[in-house]
C-alpha positions in Angstrom: 91.0 66.4 79.4 91.5 63.7 82.1 91.2 60.1 81.0 89.3 58.1 83.6 92.4 55.9 84.3 94.6 59.0 84.8 92.2 60.5 87.3 91.7 57.3 89.2 95.5 56.8 89.4 96.1 60.3 90.7 93.4 60.1 93.4 94.1 56.6 94.6 97.7 55.7 93.9 100.0 58.6 92.9 102.7 59.3 95.6 101.3 56.6 97.9 104.2 54.3 98.7 102.2 52.0 100.9 105.0 49.5 101.3 106.8 52.3 103.3 104.0 52.4 105.9 102.9 48.9 106.6 100.8 48.6 103.4 98.1 50.8 104.9 95.4 51.8 102.4 95.2 55.3 103.9 98.5 57.2 104.3 99.7 58.0 107.9 99.6 61.5 109.4 103.3 62.3 110.0 102.5 64.6 112.9 106.0 65.7 113.5 107.7 69.0 113.5 111.3 67.7 113.1 113.4 65.2 111.3 116.7 63.6 112.4 120.0 63.1 110.6 122.8 60.6 111.2 125.4 62.4 109.3 126.5 66.1 109.5 126.8 66.2 105.7 123.2 65.2 105.3 122.1 67.9 107.7 124.3 70.4 105.8 122.4 69.5 102.6 119.1 69.9 104.4 120.1 73.5 105.5 121.3 74.3 102.0 118.0 73.2 100.3 115.0 72.6 102.4 113.0 71.7 99.3 115.3 68.8 98.6 114.5 66.7 101.7 112.9 66.6 105.1 114.4 69.0 107.7 111.5 70.8 109.5 107.7 70.5 108.8 107.4 74.2 108.3 108.9 73.3 104.8 108.4 69.7 103.7 106.4 66.9 105.5 105.7 63.4 104.1 101.9 63.7 104.5 101.9 67.1 102.8 104.1 65.7 100.0 101.5 63.1 99.0 98.9 65.8 98.7 101.3 68.2 96.9 102.1 65.6 94.2 98.4 64.7 93.7 97.4 68.3 93.4 100.2 69.2 91.0 99.2 66.3 88.7 95.5 67.4 88.8 96.5 70.9 87.7 98.8 69.6 85.0 101.6 71.4 86.7 105.3 70.5 87.3 104.9 71.3 91.0 102.7 72.9 93.7 102.8 74.2 97.2 100.0 73.7 99.7 99.2 76.5 102.2 97.1 76.7 105.3 94.4 78.8 103.5 93.5 80.1 100.1 94.3 83.6 101.3 97.9 82.5 102.2 98.4 81.0 98.8 97.3 84.2 97.1 99.5 86.3 99.3 102.6 84.2 98.6 102.0 84.0 94.9 101.6 87.7 94.4 104.3 88.8 96.9 106.9 86.6 95.4 106.5 88.2 92.0 106.3 91.9 92.6 108.7 94.5 93.9 108.6 98.2 94.8 107.4 100.3 92.0 105.6 97.5 90.1 102.1 97.7 88.7 99.4 95.0 88.8 96.4 94.6 86.6 93.6 92.7 88.4 90.0 91.8 87.5 87.6 93.9 89.4 85.9 92.6 92.5 88.4 89.8 93.2 88.2 87.7 96.4 88.1 89.9 99.4 91.6 89.1 100.7 93.2 89.5 97.3 91.6 92.9 97.1 92.8 93.8 100.6 96.3 92.9 99.6 96.1 95.1 96.5 94.6 98.0 98.4 96.1 97.9 101.9 99.3 95.9 102.0 101.1 96.4 98.6 100.6 100.2 98.4 102.8 100.5 101.5 105.7 99.2 99.4 105.0 101.2 96.3 103.0 98.6 94.3 99.9 99.9 92.6 96.9 98.0 91.1 94.5 98.8 88.3 91.2 97.0 88.2 89.6 96.1 84.9 86.5 94.4 83.5 88.1 91.2 82.6 85.4 90.1 80.1 87.2 92.0 77.3 90.8 91.4 76.5 91.0 95.0 75.3 90.6 96.2 78.9 93.8 94.3 79.9 95.7 95.8 76.9 94.6 99.3 77.8 95.5 98.9 81.5 99.1 97.7 80.9 101.8 100.1 81.9 105.6 100.0 81.4 106.0 98.8 85.0 103.2 96.1 84.8 104.7 92.8 86.0 101.6 90.9 87.2 98.1 90.1 86.1 95.6 88.6 88.5 92.5 86.7 87.3 89.5 85.1 88.9 87.5 83.0 86.3 84.7 82.5 87.1 84.2 85.2 89.7 82.4 83.8 92.8 79.3 86.2 92.6 78.5 87.1 88.9 80.8 84.4 87.4 82.5 86.8 85.0 85.0 85.0 82.9 88.3 85.9 81.3 89.6 84.5 78.1 92.5 82.6 79.7 94.4 81.8 76.5 94.2 85.4 75.2 95.3 86.9 78.6 98.2 84.4 78.8 99.3 85.3 75.3 99.2 89.0 76.0 101.1 88.6 79.3 103.9 86.4 77.8 104.5 89.0 75.0 105.3 91.5 77.8 107.1 89.0 80.2 104.2 89.5 82.7 103.4 86.8 85.3 99.8 85.6 85.3 97.9 84.1 88.3 94.3 82.9 88.5 92.0 82.0 91.4 90.5 78.7 90.0 88.5 77.9 93.1 85.1 77.8 91.3 86.1 75.1 88.9 88.8 73.0 90.5 91.3 71.4 88.2 88.6 68.8 87.2 86.6 71.4 85.4 89.3 73.9 84.3 93.1 73.7 84.0 94.4 77.2 83.6 98.0 76.1 83.1 96.9 74.3 79.9 96.0 77.8 78.6 99.3 79.3 79.4 98.6 80.8 82.9 101.7 80.8 85.1 100.2 80.3 88.5 96.9 78.4 89.3 95.5 78.9 92.7 92.5 77.3 94.4 91.2 77.2 97.9 91.3 73.6 99.0 88.9 74.5 101.8 86.1 74.1 99.3 85.7 71.2 96.9 89.0 69.6 97.6 88.1 69.2 101.3 84.4 68.7 100.6 83.5 68.3 104.3 83.7 71.9 105.7 86.2 70.8 108.3 89.5 72.1 107.2 91.2 75.0 105.4 93.8 74.9 102.7 95.2 76.7 99.7 96.9 75.4 96.5 99.4 77.2 94.3 100.5 75.3 91.2 103.0 76.1 88.4 106.5 75.4 87.2 109.1 73.8 89.5 111.2 76.9 89.1 108.4 79.1 90.3 107.5 76.9 93.2 111.1 76.7 94.3 111.3 80.5 94.2 108.2 80.9 96.4 109.2 78.0 98.7 112.6 79.6 99.4 111.1 83.0 100.3 107.5 83.6 101.1 106.5 80.0 101.9 109.2 79.4 104.5 109.5 83.0 105.7 105.8 83.6 106.4 105.3 80.1 107.8 102.0 79.5 106.0 102.4 75.9 105.0 99.6 73.5 105.7 99.8 71.2 108.8 100.0 67.4 108.4 96.6 66.6 109.8 94.9 69.2 107.6 96.8 67.8 104.6 95.5 64.3 105.5 91.9 65.6 105.6 92.4 67.0 102.1 93.8 63.7 100.8 90.7 62.1 102.2 88.5 64.7 100.4 90.3 64.1 97.1 89.2 60.4 97.0 85.6 61.4 96.4 86.0 64.6 94.4 84.8 63.4 91.0 81.8 61.7 92.5 80.8 64.7 94.6 81.2 67.2 91.7 79.2 64.9 89.4 76.3 64.7 91.9 76.5 68.4 92.8 76.4 69.4 89.1 73.4 67.2 88.5 71.5 68.6 91.5 72.4 72.1 90.5 70.8 71.7 87.1 67.6 70.5 88.8 67.6 73.5 91.2 68.2 75.9 88.4 65.3 74.4 86.4 63.0 75.0 89.4 64.2 78.5 90.1 63.8 79.6 86.4 60.1 78.7 86.4 59.2 80.2 89.8 57.2 83.4 89.6 59.1 85.2 92.3 62.6 84.7 90.7 63.8 87.4 88.4 67.3 86.4 87.2 69.5 83.4 87.3 73.3 83.7 86.9 75.2 80.5 86.1 78.0 80.0 83.6 76.5 77.0 81.9 73.0 78.4 81.6 72.2 79.4 78.0 71.2 82.9 79.2 74.7 83.6 80.6 76.4 86.4 78.6 79.7 84.5 78.3 78.1 81.1 77.8 80.2 80.3 74.7 83.5 81.1 76.5 82.4 79.0 79.5 81.8 76.0 77.3 85.1 76.6 75.5 87.4 76.7 78.5 85.5 75.0 81.3 84.8 71.3 81.4 81.8 71.8 83.7 80.1 74.2 86.1 79.3 73.0 89.6 77.2 74.1 92.5 77.6 77.9 92.8 74.8 80.1 91.3 73.4 83.5 91.9 69.7 84.6 91.6 67.6 87.7 92.3 64.0 88.1 93.4 61.4 90.0 91.5 61.2 93.5 93.0 63.9 92.5 95.4 64.2 94.6 98.5 66.5 94.3 101.5 63.4 93.2 103.5 62.2 90.5 101.0 65.7 89.1 100.6 66.2 89.0 104.3 62.8 87.3 104.8 63.6 84.7 102.1 67.0 83.8 103.6 65.7 83.6 107.1 62.8 81.4 106.1 64.9 78.6 104.7 64.7 75.6 107.1 67.4 73.3 105.7 69.7 75.4 103.4 72.1 77.1 105.8 73.2 80.8 105.7 77.0 80.9 105.7 80.1 82.0 103.7 82.2 79.7 101.5 81.1 76.6 99.5 82.2 73.2 98.4 81.1 71.2 101.4 78.4 68.6 101.9 75.8 71.2 103.0 73.9 73.6 100.8 74.3 77.3 101.6 73.0 80.8 100.8 74.6 84.2 101.3 72.8 87.4 100.4 74.9 90.3 99.1 73.0 92.6 101.4 74.5 90.9 104.5 77.7 92.9 103.7 75.9 96.1 103.1 74.5 98.5 105.7 70.7 98.4 105.4 70.6 102.2 104.9 73.0 101.9 101.9 71.0 99.2 100.2 70.1 100.3 96.6 67.4 98.3 94.9 68.5 99.9 91.6 71.9 98.2 92.0 71.4 94.7 90.8 74.5 93.5 92.7 72.8 94.5 96.0 70.0 92.1 95.2 72.3 89.1 94.6 71.6 85.9 96.6 74.3 83.3 96.1 73.5 79.7 96.6 75.8 76.7 96.9 74.2 73.4 96.1 75.6 70.6 98.3 75.1 66.9 98.4 71.4 66.8 99.5 68.7 65.4 97.3 67.3 67.9 94.8 63.7 67.4 96.0 64.8 68.3 99.5 66.4 71.5 98.4 63.7 72.5 96.0 61.0 72.1 98.7 62.9 74.3 101.0 63.4 77.0 98.3 59.8 76.8 97.4 58.7 77.3 101.0 60.9 80.3 101.5 59.9 81.9 98.1 56.2 81.4 98.7 56.5 83.1 102.1 57.9 86.4 100.8 
């Protein structure tokens, strides 16, 4: 649990050596690709260990370093690396920890580009993946093989918010020397710190709540210094997927208001859920902190809060009624992602050919909503208008 003073220090002071840049309140953007040396021996040291100093911004950059130190502290981690997208952070974290012939256990229905990696990229190198229902620790136990070296988690999932018991999975993995990694994008470190439960690698897409403004991409990977050094020296430098200084500066700006934004979003989300639950055209609400959620007790146990992402279904939902609802919204935008200032919806059927829509498959009926920073009455009026027009 963060103490208010700890959080305030991390967001406003940690790693900000203002006397080094004219006592400016906001840190400068070190928009440089290169760094100079006055002595050959210093340059030699730079070549020998790029993580030990500034050589080339593909590796370390002063603006990125400020962000990196803040994010590691928020995660309760020794160190972290910041990538140019969440997908890049996932790719590096997995690739650095598997080899030909290894086996991965992953929760089912992970983030699209994690799944693409497991199904398209890694099989070319003899790495296989087994998907499991992560809501039961027994499913992980059953899926383990002699060559299992990696477990991939996403808790909560970004559609049905399925949870994994992080402490139980971490304990199981450590007993078999298996590396664990989680996509923690739903919660951010303010609402869940997986490393506290024993997870090795905590990833989040900074594009969402960390940015908060829908104007930049970013991915965060936190863990031990030894693990970060391992990834930095191979995948991070080799793939060239580190974040750029300007994007890092935008994320530092976003961090300043993160607690305030999450607090407002959480409050508005509760008001929106209260409205949806009583509307006659709503069938089901899925939200980790709602009492009806199947894993509500686990959510309360390992999450400090739930924020602005929820899923709902319409009564007798069809592809046509879902489409009409989404297209009738006047202020809530239809788009992917979440975490910015603007409220969004995305219907699951947008990724399904209309001819393949199956009303008997509840997942086909999912409408995911992200609650942004707008006033609750503004959003509720828009939802009410669209629902009444079905």
